[in-house]
C-alpha positions in Angstrom: 14.2 -6.3 -8.7 11.6 -3.8 -7.8 10.9 -2.0 -4.4 7.7 -1.0 -3.2 7.4 1.9 -0.7 4.2 1.9 1.4 3.3 4.9 3.6 0.5 4.0 6.1 0.1 7.6 7.4 -3.3 9.0 7.2 -1.9 12.4 6.3 -0.8 12.8 2.7 2.5 14.6 2.1 3.7 14.6 5.8 6.8 13.1 7.4 6.1 9.5 6.8 5.6 10.0 3.0 8.7 12.0 2.8 10.8 9.4 4.7 9.6 6.5 2.4 10.2 8.5 -0.7 13.8 9.5 0.6 14.5 5.7 1.2 13.3 4.8 -2.4 15.4 7.5 -3.9 18.7 5.8 -2.4 18.1 2.5 -4.2 19.1 1.9 -7.6 16.2 -0.3 -8.9 12.7 0.4 -10.0 10.6 1.8 -7.2 7.0 2.6 -6.7 5.5 4.7 -3.9 2.0 4.0 -2.4 0.1 6.2 0.0 -2.7 4.8 2.0 -3.9 8.3 3.0 -7.5 8.6 2.2 -8.0 5.0 1.3 -10.8 3.2 3.4 -9.2 -0.1 4.7 -11.6 -2.1 6.8 -11.1 -5.3 8.6 -11.5 -8.8 7.3 -15.1 -9.8 6.9 -14.3 -13.6 6.3 -15.6 -13.6 2.8 -13.1 -16.3 2.0 -12.4 -14.4 -1.2 -8.7 -15.0 -0.6 -9.1 -18.8 -0.3 -11.7 -19.5 -3.0 -10.2 -18.6 -6.5 -13.6 -18.5 -8.1 -14.8 -16.0 -5.5 -14.3 -12.3 -6.1 -13.0 -10.4 -3.1 -14.8 -7.2 -1.8 -15.2 -4.4 -4.1 -12.6 -1.6 -3.8 
């Protein structure tokens, strides 16, 4: 089993990041921490990339 910790805070290294990392440190399985700070995450544009396998989703 693996555990993924995601911090959705726009501020890198602040309370939310610390709390997620603390929780991850308490489990005895492989973990990964991902921070969304600084990432541009836009709304769905209905490109159907998630439905049509041959269509590539929006570039990152």
